[in-house]
C-alpha positions, 0 to 999 in steps of 0.5 A: 366176331367169328372165332379164329379157325385153327388146324391142329396136327394131331399125331396121336400123342399127348402133346398135340392132344393137349394142344388141341384141348388148350386151343379149344378152351381158349375159344378157337374153332379147332380142327384135328388133322393127322398127316398120313406120311407112311409109305407102306400100305400093309396094315400090319407093317404100319401098326408095327412101324408107323411111328408117330404117323402109323395107323395106331396113331390115327386111331388114337388121334380120332379118339381124342378128337371125338372126346374133344368134340372137334372135326377130324381128318386124315390128310395124305402127305405121302408124296411130300414126305417121300420127296422132302424127308426120305429122299433127302435123308438117303441122299445125305447119308450117301454123300457122307453127311448126317442129316436131321430129317425132323428139321426137313419134315417140320419145314416142308411137310408139317408147315409148308404142306399142312399150312397150305392145305389148312389155309385152303380150307379157311383156317387162320392158323396151324398148331402143333404140340412142340415144346416151344413158343412163337412170339413177335419181337419189337423189330416186327419179326416172328421168332421161336422162343425156348419153352418154359422147360429146358428139359423138353425144348424143341426149338432146335428142330424149328429154326428153318420156319419162315416168317409167313409160317411163324405168323400163322403158327400157334404152339400152346404147349410151350408154356407148360412142362411135360408133367403139367401137360400129362396132368391136363390130359389126365384131368380131361380124360384123354386116352393118350395121357400116359402114352410114351413119347416116340424117340426114334426117327419115325420111318426107321423105327428099328434105328437101322439107318443103313439097312433102310437106306439100302432097301429104299434106294436099292443100292448096294453100299460098297465097303472101303478103307479106314485111313488115318489122316495121313492116308495110311490104310488101317482096315476096312469099313462096312460102307460110309452110311454106317458112320458119323463124325465122333463115332467110336462104337462098332468100328471093329478096329483093334487099335489098343486104344479108343479111336473115333471117326473124324471125317468121311470122304465119299469121293474116295469112299474112305472113313478117317480114323483119329484120336479124340482131340482130332474131333475138336474144332474152333470154327465151321462153315454153314449154308442154306441159312434161315434168319428168324429173330434177326433180319440179316447177318451183321459181321461180328455178331455174338450169339450162342449156337447149338451144333446138334439137338442135345448140344448145350450151346456155346458162345460164338461169333458169326461172319459172312463167308460169301456165296450164302455161307456163314462162318461160325467161330466158337470161343472154345473148340467144339467136339464132333462138328458134323456135316449135314447137321444143323447149327442153330443160333440163339439170341437169349431165349430166341432162335436167331436163325440157323443153317446146315453145317458144311464142315470145318472152316 
């Protein structure tokens, strides 16, 4: 029987490199691919700013592929990344929301686009270096399961994958801790064994989101009013793209006590300022819901939900709110529920599904 063929997305980091190593050891026919997504052509600019997919990442990935003796290609996904990640990111901020571009990149670029091209060249699977596991459940559905190490769990950003995508996905790294992965890379002599993890959003390496949005869109973002919830004007803000729900730093307001962003109103260009207790909410509405471990919603379902990547998760109840929306009610109020972020539902160790937060219910 012919070996199954798998395309591994090589980012030039240690996790994807060890994913390729493990799959080769397991007997797969492995092909390494780096996704070229960065928009700038200037080499110096890419070297400095290319994040996980700049030119230095390509060099590292190519060296890993040579050491593992696997074919290696660079595929151009600039158009897909521009449309599905960068344009989405800027549009959301301009509309007063706080997006998660990694979720969009995973769903539409790393999976939808890479999977299609991989199948076109005869591959059976794609694989990544994510700390998560893919399993088929007794109900026949595929689901993402937590990695063995909660400290390095990446399931939150993967909730939006489809059943077809999951059925064609391998995630060998999810069975190990980060220390074990680095140890394997060292033992195999991989040149990226001690390479640092990338932390920031790859296309905004200096973390200046507002500067990136203005430069990318060519729009001058207007200043506006800080207001209290009753509409009282208390100062002037620098433009809504500079703010997110729960923010305390950088407000430049002399109120004599800590105050926080509690709401962003793009239609009136206002940023609402309030107290810490104003940030606690019992329920939210979400839409664009993708179900994973469960086929459909049953009213009154009790699950755990995370409202941001580093949220610990909290018990909640789900109910259908009509028009494709779901109402999520938490047992205890949750702080800083943020429109544009994902709410991801868990059933034990498995991702049940998730959606995009619209706001308070």
